[in-house]
DRENPA-3360 file (N, C-alpha, C; in nm, 2 decimals, always signed):
BEGIN
1 = XXXXXXXX = +2.70/-0.41/-2.26/+2.57/-0.39/-2.20/+2.55/-0.48/-2.07 ~ +2.58/-0.60/-2.09/+2.56/-0.70/-1.97/+2.66/-0.67/-1.86 ~ +2.78/-0.63/-1.90/+2.88/-0.59/-1.79/+2.83/-0.47/-1.71 ~ +2.77/-0.38/-1.78/+2.72/-0.26/-1.72/+2.61/-0.30/-1.62 ~ +2.52/-0.38/-1.66/+2.41/-0.42/-1.57/+2.46/-0.50/-1.45 ~ +2.55/-0.59/-1.48/+2.61/-0.67/-1.37/+2.69/-0.58/-1.27 ~ +2.76/-0.48/-1.32/+2.83/-0.39/-1.24/+2.74/-0.31/-1.15 ~ +2.63/-0.26/-1.20/+2.53/-0.19/-1.12/+2.47/-0.27/-1.01;
9 = XXXXXXXX = +2.44/-0.40/-1.04/+2.39/-0.49/-0.94/+2.49/-0.52/-0.83 ~ +2.61/-0.53/-0.87/+2.72/-0.56/-0.77/+2.74/-0.44/-0.67 ~ +2.71/-0.32/-0.72/+2.73/-0.20/-0.63/+2.61/-0.17/-0.56 ~ +2.50/-0.23/-0.58/+2.37/-0.20/-0.51/+2.36/-0.29/-0.39 ~ +2.28/-0.24/-0.30/+2.26/-0.32/-0.18/+2.11/-0.32/-0.14 ~ +2.07/-0.40/-0.04/+1.94/-0.40/+0.01/+1.90/-0.27/+0.06 ~ +2.00/-0.20/+0.12/+1.97/-0.07/+0.18/+1.92/+0.04/+0.07 ~ +1.97/+0.02/-0.05/+1.92/+0.11/-0.16/+1.77/+0.10/-0.18;
17 = XXXXXXXX = +1.71/-0.01/-0.15/+1.57/-0.03/-0.17/+1.48/+0.02/-0.05 ~ +1.54/+0.06/+0.06/+1.47/+0.11/+0.17/+1.43/+0.25/+0.15 ~ +1.30/+0.27/+0.16/+1.24/+0.41/+0.14/+1.29/+0.50/+0.24 ~ +1.34/+0.62/+0.20/+1.38/+0.72/+0.29/+1.53/+0.72/+0.32 ~ +1.60/+0.62/+0.27/+1.75/+0.61/+0.29/+1.82/+0.66/+0.17 ~ +1.91/+0.75/+0.19/+2.00/+0.80/+0.09/+2.14/+0.76/+0.11 ~ +2.23/+0.81/+0.03/+2.37/+0.77/+0.04/+2.43/+0.80/+0.17 ~ +2.40/+0.92/+0.22/+2.46/+0.97/+0.35/+2.42/+0.88/+0.47;
25 = XXXXXXXX = +2.29/+0.84/+0.47/+2.24/+0.76/+0.58/+2.29/+0.62/+0.57 ~ +2.30/+0.57/+0.45/+2.35/+0.43/+0.42/+2.50/+0.43/+0.47 ~ +2.57/+0.53/+0.43/+2.71/+0.54/+0.47/+2.73/+0.54/+0.63 ~ +2.64/+0.62/+0.69/+2.64/+0.63/+0.84/+2.61/+0.49/+0.90 ~ +2.51/+0.42/+0.84/+2.48/+0.28/+0.89/+2.60/+0.19/+0.88 ~ +2.66/+0.19/+0.76/+2.77/+0.10/+0.73/+2.90/+0.14/+0.82 ~ +2.92/+0.26/+0.85/+3.03/+0.30/+0.94/+3.00/+0.25/+1.08 ~ +2.88/+0.25/+1.12/+2.85/+0.21/+1.26/+2.85/+0.05/+1.27;
33 = XXXXXXXX = +2.79/-0.02/+1.17/+2.77/-0.16/+1.18/+2.86/-0.24/+1.09 ~ +2.94/-0.18/+1.01/+3.05/-0.24/+0.93/+2.99/-0.31/+0.80 ~ +2.88/-0.38/+0.81/+2.83/-0.45/+0.69/+2.68/-0.48/+0.70 ~ +2.62/-0.54/+0.60/+2.48/-0.56/+0.60/+2.44/-0.66/+0.71 ~ +2.53/-0.76/+0.74/+2.49/-0.85/+0.85/+2.49/-0.79/+0.98 ~ +2.58/-0.69/+1.00/+2.58/-0.61/+1.13/+2.45/-0.53/+1.14 ~ +2.41/-0.47/+1.03/+2.28/-0.40/+1.04/+2.16/-0.49/+1.06 ~ +2.17/-0.61/+1.00/+2.06/-0.71/+1.01/+2.05/-0.76/+1.16;
41 = XXXXXXXX = +2.17/-0.77/+1.23/+2.17/-0.82/+1.36/+2.14/-0.71/+1.47 ~ +2.13/-0.59/+1.42/+2.11/-0.48/+1.52/+1.96/-0.47/+1.56 ~ +1.94/-0.43/+1.68/+1.81/-0.41/+1.73/+1.76/-0.27/+1.69 ~ +1.63/-0.25/+1.69/+1.57/-0.12/+1.65/+1.64/+0.00/+1.73 ~ +1.66/-0.02/+1.86/+1.72/+0.08/+1.95/+1.86/+0.12/+1.90 ~ +1.93/+0.02/+1.85/+2.07/+0.04/+1.80/+2.07/+0.12/+1.67 ~ +1.97/+0.09/+1.59/+1.95/+0.16/+1.46/+1.92/+0.31/+1.49 ~ +1.84/+0.33/+1.59/+1.79/+0.47/+1.62/+1.91/+0.56/+1.67;
49 = XXXXXXXX = +2.02/+0.50/+1.72/+2.13/+0.57/+1.77/+2.21/+0.63/+1.66 ~ +2.20/+0.58/+1.53/+2.27/+0.63/+1.42/+2.21/+0.76/+1.38 ~ +2.30/+0.86/+1.36/+2.26/+1.00/+1.32/+2.17/+1.00/+1.20 ~ +2.06/+1.06/+1.21/+1.97/+1.07/+1.09/+1.86/+0.96/+1.08 ~ +1.88/+0.85/+1.15/+1.78/+0.74/+1.15/+1.67/+0.76/+1.25 ~ +1.55/+0.77/+1.20/+1.44/+0.79/+1.29/+1.36/+0.66/+1.31 ~ +1.25/+0.67/+1.38/+1.16/+0.56/+1.41/+1.11/+0.49/+1.29 ~ +1.06/+0.57/+1.20/+1.00/+0.51/+1.07/+1.11/+0.45/+0.99;
57 = XXXXXXXX = +1.22/+0.51/+0.97/+1.33/+0.45/+0.89/+1.38/+0.32/+0.95 ~ +1.40/+0.32/+1.08/+1.44/+0.20/+1.15/+1.35/+0.08/+1.12 ~ +1.22/+0.11/+1.13/+1.12/+0.01/+1.10/+1.12/-0.04/+0.95 ~ +1.15/+0.06/+0.86/+1.16/+0.03/+0.72/+1.28/-0.06/+0.69 ~ +1.39/-0.03/+0.76/+1.51/-0.11/+0.74/+1.49/-0.25/+0.79 ~ +1.43/-0.27/+0.91/+1.40/-0.40/+0.96/+1.31/-0.48/+0.87 ~ +1.20/-0.41/+0.82/+1.10/-0.48/+0.74/+1.17/-0.52/+0.60 ~ +1.25/-0.44/+0.54/+1.31/-0.47/+0.42/+1.41/-0.59/+0.43;
65 = XXXXXXX = +1.49/-0.59/+0.54/+1.58/-0.70/+0.57/+1.51/-0.83/+0.59 ~ +1.39/-0.82/+0.66/+1.31/-0.95/+0.68/+1.26/-1.00/+0.55 ~ +1.21/-0.90/+0.46/+1.16/-0.94/+0.33/+1.27/-1.02/+0.25 ~ +1.39/-0.97/+0.26/+1.50/-1.03/+0.18/+1.56/-1.15/+0.25 ~ +1.51/-1.19/+0.37/+1.56/-1.30/+0.44/+1.69/-1.28/+0.51 ~ +1.72/-1.16/+0.54/+1.85/-1.13/+0.61/+1.84/-1.11/+0.76 ~ +1.72/-1.10/+0.81/+1.70/-1.08/+0.95/+1.62/-1.20/+1.01;
% end
């Protein structure tokens, strides 16, 4: 049981908690920026260039990363 929980936590990311982001958009973000720190260092304009990411989602990503202390 504990291994299962630990495994699920290891595979989750901060991006899973962002409202409006699904697997496809998370994958697109990671392909563009390589990792969470790359996304955290990106400006809003850079996030908007990723296919499928709109104004509201870019703001949600930035807000969530700030909440988690990554930005």
